[in-house]
C-alpha positions in Angstrom: 9.2 1.2 -6.7 7.4 1.5 -3.4 8.8 0.0 -0.2 7.3 -2.1 2.6 7.1 1.0 4.9 5.1 2.9 2.3 2.7 0.0 2.0 2.2 -0.2 5.8 1.8 3.6 5.9 -0.7 3.6 3.1 -2.8 0.9 4.9 -2.7 3.0 8.1 -3.9 6.1 6.3 -6.8 4.1 4.8 -7.4 2.2 8.1 -7.5 -1.0 6.3 -6.2 -4.5 7.3 -3.7 -6.7 5.5 -6.7 -8.9 4.6 -8.5 -5.9 3.1 -5.5 -4.9 1.1 -5.1 -8.5 -0.2 -8.7 -8.5 -1.2 -8.6 -5.2 -3.1 -5.2 -6.1 -4.7 -6.4 -9.7 -5.6 -3.6 -11.3 -3.6 -3.3 -13.7 -0.8 -3.0 -12.2 2.7 0.2 -14.2 3.3 1.7 -12.3 0.3 0.9 -9.0 2.0 2.3 -10.1 5.3 5.5 -11.3 3.7 6.1 -8.1 1.7 5.2 -5.8 4.6 7.6 -7.8 7.0 10.6 -7.4 4.6 13.0 -4.6 5.2 12.9 -3.6 1.5 10.4 -4.8 -0.9 10.8 -8.4 -1.9 8.7 -10.3 -4.3 7.8 -10.3 -8.0 7.6 -6.8 -9.4 4.1 -7.6 -10.8 2.9 -8.3 -7.2 4.2 -5.0 -5.9 2.6 -3.2 -8.9 -0.8 -4.8 -8.0 -0.5 -3.6 -4.4 0.6 -0.1 -5.6 -2.2 0.2 -8.0 -4.8 -1.0 -5.6 -3.6 1.6 -2.9 -3.6 4.4 -5.5 -7.1 3.5 -6.7 -8.2 3.7 -2.9 -6.8 7.3 -2.6 -3.1 7.0 -1.8 -0.4 9.0 -3.5 3.2 7.7 -3.1 5.8 10.4 -2.6 9.3 9.5 -4.0 12.5 10.2 -2.0 14.2 13.3 -3.0 16.5 16.0 -1.6 17.8 13.8 1.1 14.3 13.1 2.3 12.9 9.6 2.4 9.9 8.3 0.4 6.3 8.7 1.9 2.7 8.4 1.4 -0.3 10.8 1.6 -4.0 10.7 0.9 -5.2 12.5 -2.2 -7.9 15.1 -1.5 -10.5 13.1 -3.5 -10.9 9.4 -2.6 -13.8 8.3 -4.8 -12.7 4.6 -4.8 -11.6 4.3 -1.1 -12.5 0.9 0.4 -15.5 0.7 2.6 -13.9 -1.9 4.7 -12.5 -0.7 8.0 -10.8 -2.5 10.8 -13.2 -3.3 13.6 
C-alpha cells in the first residue's frame, strides 16, 4: 500500500493541489489533507486505493521499497490522462 509521502510526492510531480487530487479521486479535500498529514497511511483501504488509482491514471508509477531503499514515485513516460488542472 502507498504511504502519505508517496501521495505528496506524486502530487508534486503532477503539480496538482490537494483539491485537484480530491476532485480526480472523487473524495473530499479534507480526506486528502488528513491522509497526507499522517506519518503512515491512515484511513479506509478503499480510500487509499481510490487515491492510488487516480494518481496512476494521471501518470504516476509507485515504486515499492526493496533492497534497503524506501518506496518512491515517478512519472510514466506517457501521461495521456494527466490532469489539466495546475496550481496557480
